[in-house]
C-alpha positions as CSV (number, residue, x, y, z in Angstrom):
1,X,13.1,-31.9,77.9
2,X,14.0,-32.1,81.6
3,X,16.8,-34.6,82.3
4,X,15.5,-38.1,81.6
5,X,11.9,-37.0,80.8
6,X,10.4,-35.0,77.9
7,X,7.0,-34.0,76.5
8,X,6.1,-33.6,72.9
9,X,2.8,-33.0,71.0
10,X,1.5,-33.2,67.4
11,X,-1.7,-32.6,65.6
12,X,-3.4,-35.1,63.4
13,X,-6.1,-35.5,60.8
14,X,-7.4,-39.1,60.6
15,X,-9.4,-39.8,57.5
16,X,-11.7,-42.9,57.5
17,X,-13.5,-44.2,54.4
18,X,-16.0,-46.9,53.7
19,X,-17.8,-47.0,50.3
20,X,-21.5,-47.6,50.5
21,X,-22.1,-46.4,54.1
22,X,-25.7,-45.1,54.3
23,X,-24.7,-41.9,56.2
24,X,-21.8,-41.0,53.9
25,X,-18.5,-42.5,52.9
26,X,-16.2,-40.3,54.9
27,X,-15.5,-39.6,58.6
28,X,-12.7,-37.2,59.6
29,X,-11.3,-36.5,63.1
30,X,-8.9,-33.8,64.0
31,X,-7.0,-34.3,67.3
32,X,-3.8,-33.7,69.3
33,X,-1.4,-36.3,70.7
34,X,0.6,-35.3,73.8
35,X,3.3,-37.8,74.6
36,X,5.4,-38.1,77.7
37,X,8.8,-39.7,77.2
38,X,11.3,-41.3,79.5
39,X,15.0,-42.1,78.8
40,X,15.9,-45.7,79.4
41,X,19.0,-47.8,78.9
42,X,17.5,-48.7,75.5
43,X,16.8,-45.1,74.5
44,X,13.7,-42.9,74.7
45,X,10.4,-44.6,75.3
46,X,6.8,-43.3,75.3
47,X,5.6,-43.4,78.9
48,X,2.2,-42.0,78.3
49,X,0.1,-40.9,75.3
50,X,-2.9,-38.7,75.5
51,X,-5.3,-38.2,72.5
52,X,-7.6,-35.2,72.7
53,X,-10.2,-34.8,69.9
54,X,-10.5,-31.3,68.6
55,X,-13.2,-31.7,66.0
56,X,-14.9,-34.2,63.7
57,X,-16.7,-34.1,60.4
58,X,-18.6,-36.2,58.0
59,X,-20.5,-39.4,58.9
60,X,-19.9,-39.8,62.6
61,X,-21.7,-43.1,62.5
62,X,-19.4,-44.6,59.9
63,X,-17.8,-47.2,62.1
64,X,-21.1,-48.6,63.2
65,X,-22.4,-48.6,59.6
66,X,-19.3,-50.3,58.3
67,X,-19.4,-52.9,61.0
68,X,-23.1,-53.6,60.3
69,X,-22.5,-53.9,56.5
70,X,-19.6,-56.3,57.3
71,X,-21.9,-58.4,59.5
72,X,-20.1,-57.5,62.7
73,X,-21.3,-56.0,66.0
74,X,-21.2,-52.2,66.2
75,X,-18.2,-50.6,67.9
76,X,-20.2,-47.7,69.4
77,X,-23.1,-47.8,71.8
78,X,-25.4,-44.8,72.5
79,X,-22.9,-42.4,71.0
80,X,-19.8,-43.6,72.8
81,X,-17.0,-46.0,71.8
82,X,-17.1,-49.3,73.6
83,X,-14.3,-49.7,76.1
84,X,-11.7,-52.4,75.3
85,X,-12.9,-54.3,78.3
86,X,-16.5,-54.3,77.0
87,X,-15.4,-55.6,73.6
88,X,-13.3,-58.3,75.2
89,X,-16.2,-59.3,77.5
90,X,-18.5,-59.6,74.5
91,X,-15.9,-61.6,72.6
92,X,-15.4,-63.9,75.6
93,X,-19.2,-64.4,75.8
94,X,-19.3,-65.2,72.0
95,X,-16.5,-67.7,72.4
96,X,-18.3,-69.5,75.2
97,X,-21.4,-69.6,73.1
98,X,-19.6,-70.8,70.0
99,X,-20.3,-67.6,68.0
100,X,-16.7,-66.9,67.0
101,X,-14.9,-68.3,64.0
102,X,-11.3,-69.6,64.1
103,X,-9.9,-66.1,63.7
104,X,-11.9,-64.7,66.7
105,X,-14.5,-62.9,64.6
106,X,-18.2,-62.9,65.5
């Protein structure tokens, strides 16, 4: 802590499960969050959060397989997660083409 700013970090293990995925039902990620805080009139707020992956295990294609089994578009392309802007662009294109239901799903 330094006056009205502070930094903190924590480690995490994120377990993801999907029964019936062809490559295996489990994908686990180990990572570290590093947060920068700033004191405001309303108390401490997170100013910036960084997520650094440390390791992963299990079915690293689980998200794509789950999306495919659910009839949705995969979230990963060529081994990388789609950027939020790419997903929103695709959703906007689907909306223009009438391929989204009333909840915004393709």
